[in-house]
C-alpha positions in Angstrom: -7.6 31.9 5.7 -8.9 28.1 6.3 -9.6 26.6 2.6 -12.8 25.5 2.2 -13.4 21.8 2.0 -14.1 20.0 -1.0 -15.6 17.0 1.0 -16.7 17.2 4.4 -17.7 13.7 6.5 -19.8 13.9 9.6 -19.5 10.7 12.1 -19.7 8.5 8.6 -20.6 5.5 9.6 -21.3 2.0 7.1 -23.3 -0.9 9.3 -22.4 -4.7 9.1 -24.5 -6.6 7.1 -24.7 -9.4 10.3 -26.9 -8.2 13.3 -25.1 -7.8 16.0 -21.6 -7.1 14.1 -19.4 -3.9 14.8 -19.8 -1.4 12.0 -17.5 -1.9 8.9 -16.5 2.2 9.2 -17.5 3.9 12.3 -17.8 7.7 13.0 -15.6 9.2 10.4 -15.5 12.9 10.5 -12.7 14.2 7.9 -12.1 17.3 6.2 -10.5 17.4 2.8 -9.1 20.9 1.3 -8.3 21.2 -2.7 -5.1 21.1 -2.0 -5.1 18.2 -0.2 -2.9 15.0 -1.6 -4.0 11.8 1.6 -3.1 8.7 1.6 -5.1 6.3 3.2 -3.1 3.0 4.9 -4.2 0.0 7.2 -4.1 -4.0 7.1 -6.6 -5.7 4.9 -10.1 -5.4 5.8 -9.7 -1.9 7.8 -12.3 -0.2 6.1 -10.0 2.1 3.5 -12.3 1.1 0.3 -15.4 1.3 2.4 -14.8 4.7 3.2 -14.5 5.6 -0.2 -17.1 4.0 -1.6 -19.4 5.5 0.7 -18.5 8.5 0.2 -19.0 8.0 -3.5 -22.4 7.1 -2.7 -22.1 2.9 -3.8 -22.3 2.0 -0.5 -25.4 3.1 2.2 -24.5 4.9 4.9 -25.9 3.8 8.7 -25.5 7.7 10.0 -23.5 10.5 9.0 -23.3 13.0 6.2 -21.5 13.4 3.4 -20.7 17.2 1.8 -19.3 17.6 -1.5 -18.1 20.8 -3.0 -20.8 22.0 -6.3 -21.0 20.2 -9.5 -18.3 21.5 -12.2 -20.1 23.6 -14.8 -20.8 20.8 -17.1 -23.1 19.3 -15.0 -20.7 16.2 -13.8 -19.9 15.1 -10.2 -17.1 16.9 -8.7 -15.2 13.7 -7.9 -14.4 11.0 -9.7 -13.3 7.1 -8.8 -10.9 4.8 -10.3 -10.5 1.1 -8.6 -8.0 -1.6 -8.4 -9.3 -3.3 -11.4 -10.6 -0.9 -13.9 -13.8 -1.1 -15.8 -13.4 -1.4 -19.5 -17.0 -0.7 -21.6 -16.6 -2.7 -24.9 -15.6 0.0 -26.7 -12.7 1.5 -28.1 -10.0 3.5 -25.6 -11.3 6.8 -26.6 -15.1 5.5 -26.4 -14.4 4.5 -22.8 -13.1 8.0 -21.8 -15.6 10.0 -23.7 -18.4 7.8 -22.2 -19.0 9.8 -18.6 -18.7 13.2 -20.7 -22.0 12.2 -22.8 -24.0 12.3 -19.6 -23.4 16.0 -18.9 -24.3 19.0 -20.8 -20.8 18.8 -23.5 -21.4 18.8 -27.4 -20.7 15.6 -28.4 -18.0 17.3 -30.4 -16.6 18.9 -27.5 -16.5 15.4 -25.3 -14.3 13.8 -28.2 -11.8 16.4 -28.3 -11.5 16.3 -24.9 -11.5 13.0 -24.4 -8.3 12.7 -27.2 -6.5 15.4 -25.1 -7.2 13.4 -21.9 -5.6 9.8 -23.9 -2.8 11.6 -25.4 -2.4 13.0 -21.7 -1.9 9.6 -20.4 0.6 8.8 -23.2 -1.9 6.3 -25.1 -2.7 8.5 -28.1 -1.6 6.1 -30.5 -4.3 3.7 -29.1 -7.5 5.4 -29.5 -9.4 2.8 -31.9 -8.0 -0.1 -29.9 -10.9 -1.8 -28.6 -10.3 -1.2 -24.1 -10.6 -4.6 -23.2 -7.5 -6.1 -25.0 -5.0 -3.3 -23.7 -2.8 -4.6 -20.9 -3.4 -4.0 -17.1 -1.2 -0.7 -17.1 -2.8 0.6 -20.4 -6.3 -0.3 -18.9 -5.5 1.7 -15.9 -4.1 4.4 -17.3 -7.7 4.7 -19.8 -9.7 4.5 -16.1 -7.7 7.6 -14.8 -8.5 9.5 -18.7 -12.1 8.6 -18.1 -12.0 10.0 -14.4 -9.5 13.2 -15.1 -11.8 14.3 -18.1 -14.5 15.1 -16.2 -12.4 17.6 -14.5 -13.2 16.7 -10.8 -12.5 18.1 -7.7 -11.5 15.1 -6.2 -9.7 12.5 -7.7 -10.1 8.6 -5.7 -8.2 6.3 -5.7 -8.9 2.3 -4.4 -5.4 0.5 -4.7 -4.4 1.8 -8.2 -1.1 0.0 -8.7 -1.8 -3.4 -7.0 -1.6 -5.6 -9.7 0.6 -3.5 -12.1 4.4 -4.2 -12.2 6.4 -1.5 -11.1 6.7 0.6 -14.5 2.8 0.7 -15.2 2.8 2.0 -11.2 5.3 4.5 -12.0 3.2 6.4 -15.1 0.4 6.2 -12.8 1.8 7.5 -10.3 3.2 10.3 -12.3 -0.7 11.3 -13.7 -2.2 11.3 -10.4 1.1 13.4 -9.3 0.5 15.7 -12.3 -3.2 15.8 -11.7 -2.4 17.0 -8.4 -0.2 19.9 -9.4 -3.3 21.3 -11.2 -5.3 21.6 -8.5 -7.0 18.7 -8.1 -7.6 17.0 -4.5 -6.0 13.4 -4.5 -7.1 10.5 -2.0 -5.6 7.0 -2.4 -5.8 4.2 -0.7 -2.8 1.5 -1.1 -0.6 -0.9 0.7 2.7 0.1 -1.0 4.6 2.1 2.1 7.2 3.3 -0.9 4.0 5.0 -2.8 2.5 6.6 -0.2 5.9 8.7 1.2 6.4 9.5 -2.9 2.8 11.1 -3.1 1.5 11.4 0.6 1.2 15.0 2.2 -1.1 13.4 4.4 -1.8 10.1 5.8 -5.3 8.5 7.4 -4.2 5.1 9.0 -7.5 3.0 9.6 -7.6 0.0 11.5 -10.9 -2.1 12.8 -12.9 0.7 10.8 -12.2 3.9 12.6 -9.6 6.3 11.9 -7.1 6.0 14.4 -4.8 8.5 12.8 -4.6 11.6 10.8 -0.9 13.5 10.3 0.9 15.1 7.6 2.9 12.5 6.0 6.4 13.5 7.4 5.3 13.0 11.0 3.2 9.5 10.2 6.4 7.6 8.9 8.7 8.6 11.2 6.8 9.1 14.7 3.0 7.4 14.3 1.1 8.3 17.4 -0.5 4.7 17.7 1.1 1.4 18.4 -0.8 -0.1 15.8 0.6 2.2 13.1 4.1 1.6 14.2 3.6 -1.9 14.1 2.0 -2.0 10.7 4.9 -0.2 9.4 7.3 -2.3 10.5 5.5 -5.4 9.5 5.3 -3.6 6.2 8.6 -2.4 6.0 10.2 -6.2 7.2 
């Protein structure tokens, strides 16, 4: 039995800001199920981040459509997006995590209880009262992950979340995402780190020139990429 999608993109196109220029992303038709752990690969400027941001409504769509699963029981969106550089509010680590819950239907006491648990799950309970902006880069990214996961999204989207982190911090982020996926959260992750992609991905999308040129199981993509551009990318990145 086919699994119902938690996200479906139909002919998603994001136009260039310059007249006469090709689209930044063109005709992306993709479906993501709850058990998906998808890594999006491709060179700089290929359209990877544009795909995530357009799906989340952060970029205007020229044509096509985005269909999400229903909002969760708390009235919060069915998705959460974590950026490469985490945005920390001028408040404590705990209050950063509570913030999105206060925009749903959750009682304040429950919101703080959930945020406290989320902070513990990312290993930062001891920093609950610390101003978020004085935390290290790796700690801030874990706060950002906790803030995303505390909303209990169906889909967790991550835009190169480990690009600025040292290996130890990156490994902690990977572990948190792996645990979230094991709990039933669909994951869509952009990265340039092939080792990371091989460890996490069940499915790989390869984007080049604003087009999704490959969509295949990770095991096949890394051993037998179907396109010349993907083969060249893998050889160049591993050189």
